[in-house]
Each structure stands twice: as structure tokens, then as C-alpha cells.
C-alpha positions as CSV (number, residue, x, y, z in Angstrom):
1,M,3.4,6.8,-11.6
2,T,5.5,9.1,-9.4
3,G,7.7,11.3,-11.6
4,A,6.1,10.2,-14.9
5,A,5.6,12.7,-17.7
6,A,3.9,12.8,-21.0
7,T,5.8,11.6,-24.0
8,A,5.9,13.0,-27.5
9,A,3.6,10.1,-28.4
10,T,1.1,11.4,-25.7
11,G,1.5,8.1,-23.8
12,L,2.9,6.9,-20.5
13,A,6.5,7.8,-20.2
14,P,9.0,4.9,-20.5
15,N,9.8,5.3,-16.8
16,A,6.2,5.5,-15.6
17,H,5.5,3.9,-12.2
18,F,2.4,3.0,-10.2
19,R,3.2,2.4,-6.6
20,I,0.9,0.7,-4.1
21,G,1.6,1.1,-0.3
22,V,0.3,-1.0,2.5
23,S,-0.6,-0.3,6.1
24,G,-2.4,-2.7,8.3
25,H,-2.7,-4.9,11.4
26,R,0.0,-7.4,12.2
27,V,-1.4,-10.1,14.5
28,P,-4.7,-11.4,16.1
29,P,-7.1,-10.3,17.2
30,K,-7.1,-7.4,14.8
31,L,-5.8,-9.6,12.0
32,P,-7.5,-13.0,12.7
33,E,-5.6,-16.0,11.3
34,T,-8.8,-17.2,9.6
35,S,-8.9,-13.9,7.5
36,E,-5.4,-14.3,6.0
37,V,-6.3,-16.6,3.1
38,P,-9.4,-14.7,2.0
39,L,-7.4,-11.4,2.4
40,R,-4.7,-12.8,0.1
41,A,-7.4,-13.7,-2.5
42,T,-8.8,-10.2,-2.4
43,I,-5.4,-8.6,-2.7
44,D,-4.6,-10.9,-5.7
45,K,-7.8,-9.6,-7.4
46,V,-6.9,-6.0,-6.5
47,L,-3.4,-6.3,-8.0
48,S,-4.8,-8.0,-11.1
49,G,-7.3,-5.2,-11.5
50,I,-4.6,-2.5,-11.1
51,R,-2.5,-4.3,-13.8
52,A,-5.5,-4.6,-16.1
53,A,-6.2,-0.8,-15.8
54,V,-2.6,0.1,-16.5
55,Q,-2.4,-2.2,-19.5
56,K,-5.6,-0.7,-20.9
57,I,-4.1,2.7,-20.7
58,E,-0.9,1.4,-22.3
59,R,-2.8,-0.1,-25.2
60,Q,-4.7,3.1,-25.8
61,R,-1.8,5.6,-25.4
62,V,1.7,4.1,-25.4
63,I,3.6,3.9,-28.6
64,E,7.0,2.1,-28.6
65,S,7.3,2.5,-24.8
66,R,8.1,-0.1,-22.3
67,A,5.3,-1.1,-19.8
68,A,4.7,1.0,-16.7
69,E,6.5,-0.3,-13.6
70,L,4.2,-1.6,-10.9
71,V,5.7,-1.5,-7.4
72,V,4.5,-2.6,-3.8
73,V,6.0,-0.4,-1.1
74,S,6.0,-2.2,2.3
75,S,7.9,-2.3,5.6
76,L,7.5,-6.1,5.7
77,A,6.0,-6.0,9.2
78,E,4.3,-9.2,10.2
79,G,0.7,-9.7,8.9
80,S,-0.8,-7.2,6.4
81,D,2.5,-5.8,5.1
82,R,3.7,-9.3,4.1
83,I,0.4,-10.4,2.7
84,V,0.5,-7.5,0.2
85,A,4.2,-7.9,-0.5
86,E,3.9,-11.6,-1.2
87,A,0.9,-11.0,-3.4
88,G,2.7,-8.3,-5.3
89,L,5.8,-10.5,-5.9
90,A,3.7,-13.4,-7.1
91,A,1.9,-11.0,-9.6
92,G,5.2,-9.9,-11.0
93,L,5.4,-6.5,-9.2
94,K,8.5,-5.1,-7.9
95,L,9.0,-4.7,-4.1
96,K,10.4,-1.6,-2.4
97,V,11.0,-2.0,1.3
98,I,11.2,0.9,3.9
99,L,12.5,-0.2,7.2
100,P,12.3,1.9,10.4
101,F,15.8,0.7,11.5
102,S,18.5,-1.5,10.2
103,A,17.3,-4.9,9.2
104,G,19.0,-6.5,12.2
105,E,17.4,-4.3,14.7
106,Y,14.0,-4.7,13.0
107,C,14.2,-8.5,13.4
108,R,14.0,-8.0,17.1
109,D,10.3,-7.1,16.7
110,F,9.3,-10.4,15.2
111,A,7.9,-13.0,17.6
112,T,9.5,-16.2,16.2
113,A,12.6,-17.3,14.2
114,E,10.2,-18.4,11.5
115,S,8.8,-14.9,11.2
116,A,12.4,-13.4,11.0
117,K,13.2,-15.9,8.3
118,Q,10.1,-14.9,6.3
119,F,11.2,-11.3,6.6
120,Q,14.7,-12.0,5.4
121,D,13.4,-14.1,2.5
122,L,11.1,-11.3,1.3
123,L,13.8,-8.6,1.9
124,A,16.2,-10.7,-0.4
125,R,13.6,-10.3,-3.2
126,A,13.2,-6.6,-2.9
127,S,14.3,-4.3,-5.8
128,E,15.0,-1.4,-3.4
129,I,15.6,-1.2,0.4
130,V,15.6,2.0,2.5
131,E,16.8,1.6,6.1
132,L,15.9,4.6,8.2
133,P,18.1,5.6,11.2
134,G,15.3,5.0,13.7
135,S,16.1,4.9,17.4
136,A,15.7,1.5,19.0
137,T,14.6,3.2,22.2
138,E,11.8,5.1,20.4
139,R,10.2,2.4,18.3
140,P,6.8,4.0,17.7
141,R,8.4,7.1,16.3
142,A,10.6,5.0,14.0
143,Y,7.5,3.1,12.8
144,E,5.8,6.4,12.2
145,A,8.7,7.7,10.2
146,A,8.7,4.6,8.0
147,G,5.0,5.0,7.4
148,L,5.1,8.7,6.5
149,L,8.0,8.0,4.1
150,M,5.9,5.3,2.5
151,L,3.1,7.7,2.0
152,E,5.4,10.0,0.1
153,S,6.5,7.2,-2.2
154,I,3.1,5.8,-3.4
155,D,0.1,6.5,-5.6
156,M,-2.5,4.5,-3.7
157,L,-2.6,3.0,-0.1
158,V,-4.1,-0.3,0.7
159,A,-5.2,-0.3,4.3
160,I,-6.0,-3.7,6.0
161,W,-7.7,-2.2,9.0
162,D,-10.6,-2.9,11.4
163,G,-11.8,0.8,11.3
164,Q,-11.3,1.3,15.0
165,V,-9.5,4.2,16.5
166,G,-5.8,3.4,16.9
167,H,-3.7,3.9,20.1
168,G,-0.3,5.6,20.0
169,I,1.6,6.7,17.0
170,G,2.7,4.9,13.9
171,G,-0.4,2.8,13.6
172,T,-2.8,2.2,10.8
173,T,-5.3,4.7,11.9
174,Q,-2.7,7.5,11.8
175,I,-1.4,6.4,8.5
176,V,-4.9,6.3,6.9
177,N,-5.7,9.8,8.4
178,R,-2.5,11.2,6.9
179,A,-3.1,9.6,3.5
180,L,-6.6,11.2,3.4
181,A,-5.2,14.5,4.4
182,K,-2.8,14.3,1.5
183,G,-5.6,13.5,-0.9
184,L,-4.0,10.1,-1.4
185,P,-6.5,7.4,-2.6
186,V,-7.0,4.7,0.1
187,L,-8.4,1.2,-0.6
188,W,-9.8,-0.1,2.7
189,I,-10.2,-3.8,3.4
190,A,-11.5,-4.8,6.8
191,P,-10.1,-8.1,8.1
192,A,-13.5,-9.2,9.3
193,Q,-14.9,-8.6,5.8
194,P,-12.0,-9.5,3.5
195,N,-14.2,-9.7,0.4
196,A,-15.6,-6.2,0.8
197,L,-13.7,-3.1,-0.7
198,K,-14.1,0.5,0.2
199,I,-12.4,3.5,-1.5
200,S,-11.8,6.9,0.0
201,G,-12.9,10.0,-1.8
202,G,-9.3,11.4,-1.8
203,T,-9.5,15.0,-0.7
204,N,-13.2,14.4,0.2
205,G,-12.1,11.7,2.5
206,A,-9.9,14.1,4.5
207,R,-12.9,16.2,5.3
208,A,-14.8,13.1,6.4
209,A,-12.6,12.2,9.3
210,V,-14.7,12.2,12.5
211,G,-14.0,13.7,15.9
212,D,-12.8,10.5,17.4
213,G,-9.9,10.5,15.1
214,S,-11.2,7.6,12.9
215,P,-11.5,8.3,9.1
216,R,-13.8,5.4,8.6
217,H,-16.7,7.5,7.4
218,G,-14.7,8.9,4.5
219,F,-15.2,5.8,2.4
220,A,-17.6,4.4,-0.1
221,E,-18.3,0.8,-1.0
222,A,-16.5,-0.3,-4.2
223,D,-16.0,-3.2,-6.5
224,M,-13.1,-4.2,-8.8
225,A,-14.5,-2.1,-11.6
226,A,-14.3,1.0,-9.3
227,V,-10.8,0.2,-8.5
228,E,-9.8,-0.1,-12.1
229,R,-11.5,3.2,-12.9
230,L,-9.7,5.0,-10.1
231,V,-6.3,3.7,-11.2
232,A,-7.0,4.7,-14.8
233,E,-8.0,8.2,-13.6
234,L,-4.9,8.5,-11.7
235,L,-2.7,7.5,-14.7
236,L,-4.5,9.7,-17.1
237,K,-4.3,12.7,-14.8
238,E,-0.6,12.2,-14.6
239,I,0.1,11.9,-18.3
240,N,-2.3,14.5,-19.7
């Protein structure tokens, strides 16, 4: 959706985009291994719902215009980033990758050769790759920079997050707080409850952040219908 404009046919512009970012936990215990399969199933449903909402708007408003482009924006860190990236590719979405350092330096943060290979395989399928000049000696700052650039590139954030206060910079809590402060919609999925969805109130969510630094009270329970309505509202706001 970023950069889209209304056409003479009062529909989505031919170059319309809807970009979904991801921030979340990487490894157990915050991301239990047992939660990965149900999380993937939930993400599959979310992406299907987003596509359905976009297609509905297209049917109603687009005349002789190609379909809106759906994109996942991810840093391909282990865990949550890859779950959403893989689901997006499987659903036919494009993948934009934002790396905190060069790909070679980034691989040093992966625990196993298998993890590094998974990263390289996903990277090879990306439509766009951005390598930031992060310092290898200041890794948290580099991760923070990648996360903040991701927020500038998206229309909605998917946060796979336990709701607890984060420690240090560049983590999911910080990214969620910044998204709320920007008025960016956030879809929150807790690893311990992978079938439950919560949606932020956008700018209302920013005011709901609590004194301990956690924004967890700025969310309301949601279902897939609510996700589809939100996506439709975002698209219509952009093109009207």
C-alpha cells in the first residue's frame, strides 16, 4: 500500500502494495518448539485473510488494473521472522529482506549450519534485499536499525511476542512500542496461545503503553473477520 494513489477509475493504483512486517522471538523458551506448527497455521490463515480483503477491494474498485502486490518484510532471523517469511512465500507473497549487516556477518549469529542454510535458502527467494552497514561490535544497535527500517517499510506489523518486557535494545517489545507510537496497526500472536489474535488500536494503542514499558494493554481480542476489516480500512483510506 505504501506509495499507492487513487487512479482515474477510483480504484487501487496499478503499483499498489500491502506490506506486512514481522518481529518476534527467535528461540525457546520464548518461542517453544511445540508452538511453531500452530503458529505457522495461524499465520497461514492471517495471510489468507489479508489476501481475501485485498481481493475484495480489487473486485469492488479496480478497473483494468493489475492486482495489488502483497509483500512480507523480514530480517530472516531464526524463529518468528522465518515462520512468517516462509508462510508468505508459500502463499505467493513477495519477500523483502532487511539485514542488520552483510549476509556473511549475519550468518555468524545463527547457532547451526542448518540454520545458516535455511537463511541462505530464504534469502535466495527474496525479491529485494537491503544490507545495512551495521557494526559487528554493536550488534544490538544493528538489529535495532533493521527493525526501525522495517517499520518504515510496512503497513501492518505481525508481532509473535510473549507480552513480557524486553531487555536491551532491538527486541520485540521495543519494536512493538515504536509501531504503536507511529500509529501502525499491530497484530499480536502470543507463542503460548498461537490460535488467539489481538489487534492494536493504532494510535489508541500508543496511549495504552504502560509504565513498565510493555504495550500489552493496548490490544483487543480479534478474529479473522476483524483482521480482514482492518486491512480493508487501511486500503480504502489510502485510495480515497
